[in-house]
PARODREN-476995 format. One record per residue (C-alpha): x, y, z; chain. Coordinates in pm, 1 decimal, always signed. Example, Ala and Ser with C-alpha at 12.3 -4.5 7.8 and 13.67 -1.06 7.14 Angstrom:
<pts>
[[+1230.0; -450.0; +780.0]; A]
[[+1367.0; -106.0; +714.0]; A]
</pts>
This chain:
<pts>
[[+611.7; -273.9; +4991.0]; A]
[[+952.2; -363.4; +5122.4]; A]
[[+1261.8; -431.0; +4920.0]; A]
[[+1511.8; -710.7; +4961.2]; A]
[[+1566.2; -1032.3; +4772.1]; A]
[[+1320.9; -1158.6; +4515.6]; A]
[[+1042.1; -1313.3; +4728.3]; A]
[[+912.9; -1664.0; +4665.6]; A]
[[+620.3; -1685.7; +4908.2]; A]
[[+359.8; -1448.3; +5034.5]; A]
[[+12.0; -1368.3; +5158.6]; A]
[[-240.0; -1140.9; +4992.1]; A]
[[-230.2; -910.4; +5293.8]; A]
[[+114.2; -752.7; +5309.1]; A]
[[+184.2; -979.2; +5013.8]; A]
[[+497.7; -1053.0; +4823.9]; A]
[[+478.3; -1199.9; +4479.2]; A]
[[+579.8; -1552.0; +4400.3]; A]
[[+490.9; -1914.3; +4454.5]; A]
[[+282.0; -1997.0; +4757.1]; A]
[[+373.8; -2298.7; +4966.7]; A]
[[+119.3; -2570.1; +5023.0]; A]
[[-229.9; -2640.7; +4894.9]; A]
[[-428.5; -2327.0; +4818.3]; A]
[[-146.1; -2088.5; +4913.9]; A]
[[-190.0; -1716.8; +4853.1]; A]
[[-56.8; -1577.9; +4527.5]; A]
[[+40.4; -1226.6; +4420.7]; A]
[[+258.3; -1054.0; +4163.2]; A]
[[+450.4; -728.5; +4137.7]; A]
[[+328.4; -463.3; +3894.0]; A]
[[+584.9; -220.5; +3756.3]; A]
[[+470.0; +93.2; +3577.1]; A]
[[+705.1; +294.6; +3358.5]; A]
[[+824.2; +535.0; +3633.6]; A]
[[+912.7; +234.2; +3851.0]; A]
[[+1110.0; +82.8; +3563.9]; A]
[[+1298.9; +409.0; +3511.8]; A]
[[+1386.5; +410.0; +3882.4]; A]
[[+1506.3; +49.5; +3846.1]; A]
[[+1742.2; +147.4; +3563.5]; A]
[[+1545.2; +89.2; +3244.3]; A]
[[+1731.2; +380.6; +3079.6]; A]
[[+2074.9; +232.9; +3154.8]; A]
[[+2187.9; +139.9; +2804.7]; A]
[[+2525.6; +0.8; +2909.1]; A]
[[+2360.6; -235.3; +3159.0]; A]
[[+2104.1; -339.0; +2900.1]; A]
[[+2380.9; -421.9; +2653.7]; A]
[[+2561.4; -630.3; +2917.6]; A]
[[+2242.5; -829.4; +2981.6]; A]
[[+2185.3; -881.2; +2610.6]; A]
[[+2541.5; -997.0; +2548.2]; A]
[[+2495.1; -1250.6; +2828.6]; A]
[[+2165.7; -1357.6; +2670.7]; A]
[[+2319.3; -1415.7; +2327.7]; A]
[[+2587.0; -1632.5; +2486.2]; A]
[[+2313.4; -1838.4; +2653.6]; A]
[[+2130.8; -1860.1; +2321.9]; A]
[[+2445.4; -1988.8; +2149.3]; A]
[[+2487.0; -2249.7; +2424.6]; A]
[[+2124.8; -2363.3; +2383.9]; A]
[[+2005.9; -2245.1; +2728.3]; A]
[[+1701.8; -2062.1; +2590.0]; A]
[[+1367.7; -2171.0; +2445.4]; A]
[[+1119.9; -1984.0; +2228.4]; A]
[[+807.3; -2102.0; +2050.8]; A]
[[+792.4; -2287.2; +1719.0]; A]
[[+921.6; -2608.8; +1570.1]; A]
[[+1282.7; -2490.1; +1602.2]; A]
[[+1230.1; -2323.6; +1940.1]; A]
[[+1326.8; -1991.2; +1783.6]; A]
[[+1003.6; -1814.2; +1691.3]; A]
[[+962.5; -1438.1; +1697.2]; A]
[[+609.3; -1509.2; +1821.6]; A]
[[+249.8; -1534.9; +1710.2]; A]
[[+104.1; -1237.8; +1520.7]; A]
[[-264.9; -1181.5; +1465.0]; A]
[[-379.4; -959.4; +1179.4]; A]
[[-720.9; -822.8; +1086.7]; A]
[[-945.8; -837.8; +779.5]; A]
[[-946.5; -566.4; +513.8]; A]
[[-1323.8; -529.0; +558.1]; A]
[[-1595.5; -675.3; +777.8]; A]
[[-1975.5; -668.4; +812.2]; A]
[[-1928.7; -633.5; +1188.4]; A]
[[-1901.4; -267.8; +1299.2]; A]
[[-1674.3; -342.4; +1594.0]; A]
[[-1423.8; -558.2; +1404.3]; A]
[[-1070.2; -409.8; +1384.7]; A]
[[-960.4; -359.8; +1024.1]; A]
[[-624.5; -405.2; +857.7]; A]
[[-397.5; -101.1; +831.5]; A]
[[-29.6; +1.7; +828.5]; A]
[[+164.3; -188.6; +1095.7]; A]
[[-163.1; -309.3; +1251.7]; A]
[[-129.1; -636.3; +1443.1]; A]
[[-150.6; -801.5; +1783.2]; A]
[[+139.2; -1024.1; +1883.0]; A]
[[+254.5; -1252.7; +2163.5]; A]
[[+623.3; -1340.1; +2212.3]; A]
[[+696.4; -1614.7; +2472.3]; A]
[[+1041.2; -1732.5; +2582.6]; A]
[[+1241.0; -1901.7; +2855.6]; A]
[[+1589.2; -1766.3; +2935.4]; A]
[[+1824.9; -1983.6; +3139.7]; A]
[[+2148.2; -1903.1; +3318.1]; A]
[[+2112.1; -1667.0; +3611.9]; A]
[[+1787.9; -1531.4; +3463.6]; A]
[[+1605.2; -1867.1; +3482.6]; A]
[[+1274.5; -1704.2; +3390.8]; A]
[[+970.8; -1775.4; +3177.2]; A]
[[+815.1; -1469.4; +3017.0]; A]
[[+587.7; -1324.0; +2754.9]; A]
[[+579.7; -990.3; +2576.3]; A]
[[+258.3; -897.9; +2403.9]; A]
[[+187.5; -584.7; +2205.9]; A]
[[-65.7; -412.8; +1983.5]; A]
[[+53.8; -202.4; +1691.1]; A]
[[-137.5; +58.4; +1490.0]; A]
[[+8.3; +356.6; +1304.1]; A]
[[-317.1; +544.3; +1370.6]; A]
[[-218.9; +557.7; +1739.7]; A]
[[+4.2; +856.5; +1666.9]; A]
[[-294.8; +1075.3; +1583.8]; A]
[[-422.8; +998.6; +1934.5]; A]
[[-96.5; +1093.5; +2102.4]; A]
[[-0.7; +727.9; +2163.5]; A]
[[+302.7; +522.7; +2057.0]; A]
[[+255.2; +313.2; +1743.2]; A]
[[+304.8; -1.8; +1953.0]; A]
[[+201.4; -53.4; +2314.0]; A]
[[+385.1; -333.8; +2492.9]; A]
[[+332.3; -529.5; +2815.1]; A]
[[+553.7; -801.1; +2966.1]; A]
[[+468.1; -1082.6; +3207.8]; A]
[[+725.1; -1291.0; +3398.2]; A]
[[+633.5; -1631.6; +3541.5]; A]
[[+786.4; -1903.3; +3758.6]; A]
[[+930.2; -2157.1; +3512.6]; A]
[[+791.3; -2461.9; +3696.1]; A]
[[+454.2; -2358.6; +3837.6]; A]
[[+362.2; -2077.1; +3598.8]; A]
[[+285.3; -1852.4; +3895.3]; A]
[[+309.9; -1485.9; +3788.0]; A]
[[+607.8; -1298.4; +3928.0]; A]
[[+565.6; -963.3; +3758.2]; A]
[[+362.6; -771.2; +3501.3]; A]
[[+526.2; -456.4; +3369.6]; A]
[[+499.8; -181.9; +3112.8]; A]
[[+698.9; -300.5; +2811.8]; A]
[[+767.0; -3.6; +2585.0]; A]
[[+1095.0; +101.5; +2744.3]; A]
[[+1210.9; -258.2; +2778.2]; A]
[[+1136.8; -324.5; +2411.9]; A]
[[+1294.1; -2.0; +2283.7]; A]
[[+1615.2; -46.2; +2480.4]; A]
[[+1657.8; -413.2; +2392.7]; A]
[[+1610.6; -329.0; +2023.3]; A]
[[+1881.5; -63.2; +2040.8]; A]
[[+2092.9; -263.8; +2283.0]; A]
[[+2130.2; -555.1; +2041.8]; A]
[[+2276.8; -312.7; +1787.0]; A]
[[+2516.0; -189.4; +2053.8]; A]
[[+2626.4; -545.3; +2135.0]; A]
[[+2695.2; -601.8; +1765.8]; A]
[[+2897.6; -278.7; +1751.6]; A]
[[+3106.5; -392.5; +2049.0]; A]
[[+3232.5; -695.7; +1861.0]; A]
[[+3198.8; -599.9; +1494.5]; A]
[[+3265.3; -225.3; +1458.5]; A]
[[+3617.2; -87.0; +1409.4]; A]
[[+3784.6; -27.9; +1746.8]; A]
[[+3874.6; +329.8; +1653.4]; A]
[[+3534.8; +419.5; +1507.2]; A]
[[+3494.6; +795.2; +1469.8]; A]
[[+3198.8; +843.3; +1233.4]; A]
[[+2843.5; +713.4; +1269.3]; A]
[[+2592.9; +738.0; +982.8]; A]
[[+2222.4; +746.9; +1064.7]; A]
[[+1985.2; +671.0; +777.0]; A]
[[+1638.5; +739.9; +913.9]; A]
[[+1654.5; +956.5; +1229.0]; A]
[[+1340.0; +809.1; +1389.1]; A]
[[+1271.9; +635.3; +1719.2]; A]
[[+1484.4; +325.7; +1651.8]; A]
[[+1794.2; +523.4; +1555.5]; A]
[[+1750.3; +774.1; +1837.3]; A]
[[+1786.4; +489.6; +2087.3]; A]
[[+2046.8; +311.4; +1875.5]; A]
[[+2272.6; +618.9; +1862.2]; A]
[[+2323.6; +593.4; +2237.3]; A]
[[+2403.0; +222.2; +2209.5]; A]
[[+2663.6; +282.8; +1939.1]; A]
[[+2825.0; +550.6; +2154.2]; A]
[[+2835.9; +315.2; +2453.8]; A]
[[+3005.4; +55.9; +2232.3]; A]
[[+3240.9; +303.6; +2063.2]; A]
[[+3276.9; +616.9; +2278.8]; A]
[[+3533.1; +763.1; +2036.7]; A]
[[+3263.1; +855.8; +1783.8]; A]
[[+3306.6; +1225.2; +1704.1]; A]
[[+3060.5; +1285.8; +1421.2]; A]
[[+2710.6; +1165.0; +1331.6]; A]
[[+2609.5; +1200.7; +966.4]; A]
[[+2229.3; +1209.6; +942.7]; A]
[[+2015.2; +1148.9; +635.5]; A]
[[+1645.3; +1205.3; +700.0]; A]
[[+1335.5; +1272.8; +497.7]; A]
[[+1285.7; +1616.2; +650.0]; A]
[[+1474.1; +1884.5; +836.0]; A]
[[+1221.4; +1854.5; +1117.5]; A]
[[+1307.9; +1485.8; +1160.3]; A]
[[+1679.3; +1559.8; +1173.9]; A]
[[+1619.7; +1832.2; +1431.3]; A]
[[+1408.9; +1597.2; +1647.0]; A]
[[+1688.7; +1342.1; +1632.8]; A]
[[+1947.3; +1601.5; +1734.4]; A]
[[+1739.7; +1722.8; +2029.7]; A]
[[+1660.8; +1371.5; +2150.1]; A]
[[+2023.1; +1253.4; +2134.1]; A]
[[+2148.1; +1566.0; +2313.5]; A]
[[+1880.6; +1519.9; +2582.3]; A]
[[+1984.7; +1160.5; +2645.2]; A]
[[+2361.6; +1208.7; +2629.2]; A]
[[+2406.5; +1566.2; +2746.2]; A]
[[+2572.9; +1842.1; +2546.8]; A]
[[+2927.0; +1744.5; +2643.8]; A]
[[+2888.4; +1382.1; +2526.9]; A]
[[+2695.5; +1448.4; +2206.8]; A]
[[+2909.9; +1422.2; +1891.6]; A]
[[+2880.3; +1681.0; +1615.7]; A]
[[+2564.1; +1610.6; +1415.4]; A]
[[+2588.9; +1679.2; +1041.2]; A]
[[+2276.1; +1668.4; +819.4]; A]
[[+2343.1; +1546.1; +464.5]; A]
[[+2143.2; +1529.7; +142.2]; A]
[[+2202.1; +1169.0; +32.6]; A]
[[+2268.3; +819.9; +164.2]; A]
[[+2598.3; +810.1; -24.0]; A]
[[+2719.4; +1127.7; +145.7]; A]
[[+2621.7; +989.8; +486.0]; A]
[[+2799.9; +654.6; +456.3]; A]
[[+3120.0; +735.4; +263.8]; A]
[[+3337.3; +797.5; +571.4]; A]
[[+3125.9; +609.9; +827.2]; A]
[[+3266.6; +336.4; +1048.7]; A]
[[+2913.8; +240.2; +1160.8]; A]
[[+2602.4; +276.6; +944.4]; A]
[[+2254.0; +234.3; +1093.6]; A]
[[+1955.9; +214.6; +856.0]; A]
[[+1603.1; +227.2; +999.6]; A]
[[+1346.6; +383.5; +767.2]; A]
[[+979.4; +290.0; +780.7]; A]
[[+761.2; +301.6; +471.6]; A]
[[+642.1; +103.6; +173.3]; A]
[[+973.7; +115.0; -12.9]; A]
[[+1288.6; +32.6; +186.0]; A]
[[+1593.8; +243.7; +101.6]; A]
[[+1862.2; +112.5; -135.2]; A]
[[+2203.6; +110.1; +28.9]; A]
[[+2495.3; +128.4; -222.0]; A]
[[+2766.1; -113.3; -111.6]; A]
[[+3039.1; +56.5; -317.3]; A]
[[+2993.1; +373.9; -113.1]; A]
[[+3086.9; +194.9; +211.8]; A]
[[+3436.6; +221.7; +349.2]; A]
[[+3639.8; -97.6; +416.3]; A]
[[+3579.0; -230.6; +766.9]; A]
[[+3242.6; -58.2; +810.5]; A]
[[+2966.2; -216.6; +1017.1]; A]
[[+2618.7; -176.7; +866.1]; A]
[[+2333.1; -234.3; +1112.1]; A]
[[+1991.0; -316.3; +967.7]; A]
[[+1709.7; -329.2; +1227.1]; A]
[[+1436.5; -254.1; +970.6]; A]
[[+1345.9; -324.0; +607.2]; A]
[[+1626.9; -275.1; +357.9]; A]
[[+1711.0; -305.3; -11.6]; A]
[[+2067.2; -410.1; -96.3]; A]
[[+2256.6; -443.1; -423.6]; A]
[[+2410.4; -774.8; -530.3]; A]
[[+2756.3; -676.0; -407.3]; A]
[[+2630.0; -666.7; -48.0]; A]
[[+2554.5; -1037.9; -36.6]; A]
[[+2920.5; -1122.9; -89.8]; A]
[[+3023.9; -940.4; +227.9]; A]
[[+3024.6; -1071.0; +587.3]; A]
[[+2661.5; -1135.3; +681.2]; A]
[[+2561.6; -1169.2; +1046.9]; A]
[[+2217.9; -1176.9; +1210.3]; A]
[[+2084.1; -1192.6; +1563.0]; A]
[[+1991.3; -1560.7; +1518.6]; A]
[[+1992.0; -1763.3; +1197.7]; A]
[[+1733.7; -1999.2; +1349.0]; A]
[[+1490.6; -1710.0; +1393.5]; A]
[[+1472.6; -1668.7; +1016.0]; A]
[[+1468.7; -2043.9; +954.1]; A]
[[+1168.6; -2058.5; +1186.5]; A]
[[+1000.8; -1777.9; +990.6]; A]
[[+1053.4; -1980.5; +670.7]; A]
[[+846.1; -2258.0; +830.7]; A]
[[+575.8; -2029.9; +969.9]; A]
[[+508.4; -1789.8; +683.3]; A]
[[+476.8; -1910.0; +323.3]; A]
[[+630.6; -1715.6; +34.2]; A]
[[+615.5; -1433.7; -64.0]; A]
[[+618.5; -1342.8; +311.3]; A]
[[+483.2; -993.6; +252.1]; A]
[[+504.5; -883.3; +616.6]; A]
[[+873.1; -971.5; +664.9]; A]
[[+1020.8; -1010.8; +315.5]; A]
[[+1238.9; -697.3; +331.2]; A]
[[+1416.0; -786.1; +657.6]; A]
[[+1785.4; -850.6; +601.5]; A]
[[+1779.3; -1189.8; +772.1]; A]
[[+1480.4; -1310.1; +571.4]; A]
[[+1644.2; -1209.9; +243.2]; A]
[[+1969.2; -1372.8; +353.4]; A]
[[+1820.3; -1711.6; +447.2]; A]
[[+1600.1; -1715.3; +137.3]; A]
[[+1910.4; -1664.9; -77.4]; A]
[[+2093.9; -1941.9; +108.4]; A]
[[+1800.4; -2178.1; +61.3]; A]
[[+1802.8; -2102.9; -314.0]; A]
[[+2162.0; -2224.5; -325.4]; A]
[[+2333.7; -1886.3; -348.0]; A]
[[+2681.8; -1844.5; -201.0]; A]
[[+2584.6; -1657.0; +113.3]; A]
[[+2694.3; -1751.4; +463.6]; A]
[[+2466.7; -1629.8; +746.2]; A]
[[+2619.7; -1630.6; +1094.6]; A]
[[+2449.7; -1583.1; +1431.8]; A]
[[+2568.7; -1310.0; +1669.9]; A]
[[+2600.4; -1560.1; +1954.7]; A]
[[+2857.0; -1756.7; +1755.3]; A]
[[+3059.9; -1438.3; +1707.4]; A]
[[+3046.4; -1363.0; +2080.1]; A]
[[+3155.2; -1713.5; +2178.4]; A]
[[+3457.2; -1702.7; +1948.2]; A]
[[+3330.3; -1924.8; +1671.4]; A]
[[+3366.6; -1658.8; +1401.1]; A]
[[+3635.9; -1402.6; +1322.9]; A]
[[+3628.0; -1109.7; +1079.4]; A]
[[+3897.8; -940.7; +876.2]; A]
[[+3964.1; -579.1; +969.1]; A]
[[+3887.7; -455.1; +616.7]; A]
[[+3568.6; -658.6; +566.7]; A]
[[+3234.5; -479.9; +539.0]; A]
[[+2995.0; -643.1; +785.2]; A]
[[+2617.8; -639.9; +746.4]; A]
[[+2426.3; -712.5; +1066.6]; A]
[[+2049.8; -762.2; +1068.8]; A]
[[+1798.5; -803.6; +1350.5]; A]
[[+1442.7; -933.5; +1362.7]; A]
[[+1363.3; -933.9; +1733.6]; A]
[[+1392.7; -1226.1; +1976.3]; A]
[[+1162.5; -1273.3; +2278.1]; A]
[[+1460.0; -1383.9; +2490.7]; A]
[[+1591.2; -1026.9; +2471.5]; A]
[[+1273.0; -888.4; +2628.7]; A]
[[+1254.0; -1158.1; +2897.0]; A]
[[+1618.9; -1121.4; +3002.5]; A]
[[+1615.7; -740.0; +3031.9]; A]
[[+1273.2; -747.8; +3200.4]; A]
[[+1401.2; -1004.0; +3451.9]; A]
[[+1700.9; -787.3; +3534.0]; A]
[[+1476.3; -484.9; +3594.7]; A]
[[+1226.1; -688.6; +3796.9]; A]
[[+1497.3; -808.9; +4034.7]; A]
[[+1638.1; -458.8; +4069.0]; A]
[[+1285.9; -337.6; +4149.9]; A]
[[+1254.2; -605.0; +4419.5]; A]
[[+1579.5; -490.3; +4577.8]; A]
[[+1466.3; -126.6; +4570.9]; A]
[[+1108.5; -191.4; +4681.8]; A]
[[+961.1; -46.0; +4364.4]; A]
[[+620.3; -113.8; +4215.8]; A]
[[+296.8; -244.4; +4364.5]; A]
[[+210.4; -594.2; +4483.1]; A]
[[-128.6; -711.1; +4357.6]; A]
[[-306.3; -1024.3; +4485.5]; A]
[[-426.1; -1302.9; +4258.9]; A]
[[-601.2; -1494.7; +4539.6]; A]
[[-587.0; -1557.9; +4910.9]; A]
[[-700.8; -1916.5; +4858.2]; A]
[[-760.2; -2067.1; +4515.0]; A]
[[-1131.4; -2117.1; +4445.2]; A]
[[-1046.4; -2415.3; +4221.3]; A]
[[-792.2; -2671.4; +4335.7]; A]
</pts>
């Protein structure tokens, strides 16, 4: 395969992916495995954050479309029954689902895409990630496939990258202390994003369920950043001890009972990032409350009836539910902050929650796909030489 600009025509022999010209034209797409994505820059957190910031500006301008009545859906999730008379039927379990997340992203991306993934906690016993992701990119007009790629790295970096974008605009400029509540996979990736956003961080306070988890976090962060760039990591025994002096707090703990975060323990001006389930005291809801997209949670209100068991503990869901009950809360979208529509006081505590938007996956995947085209990475696979049905 040769590199160069993103191709738009091709033949199945010596093919290039894209839209064929004329009736029955050949069609092919580029396949990118994980090593190809790494070579294209999938581990470049700063670049990912730049792409995501651009995407949130497009979202604020209205140059993006997702599924659902409001055009803002997280996607379609399929669950499984608790029991079945059919021996091959998948059964319900922790974090078990199959989901599809379509989106169009405008601007320079100008791409239609879909992330789909299967999630099952039992995967870990088989040496697999809990969730396995794939991403497809398509021509926006014809639907011709441009690329199919491994999606786990794309998904992990966009999840962390959104937190980094928030830290760029919401965290104190002179941030020195980061608190990690839950040193698992999300916060391992997020730590790098926070350090890209605020390179002056000198200390990471870590509250985990076990010493082994804290040690895994420490090793993983040092491996990604290198010894010279890794701040001092300090294990602590309580959430209060972790957050008291923290400029940025990141809470990502999985489990049946989300952790309770005490607002009074937070320092003035702190940014609290909430990419997972959370329990907050009443004082928290009077602070500055920002989410990735308010419309995402409004869409969820339409799609999932109360009590919304699967999403009820997400910060954005709790926030919009409180607003809809008439409480004095004021949710704001990140895109509106980025475009200058919202300002914050330096001493205000800011809570920022995420739920996951398909536009994030499509934008970062498009960036990596085009880099791969330039570098000649991946494999071109034919769909047809001539369409059997026309």
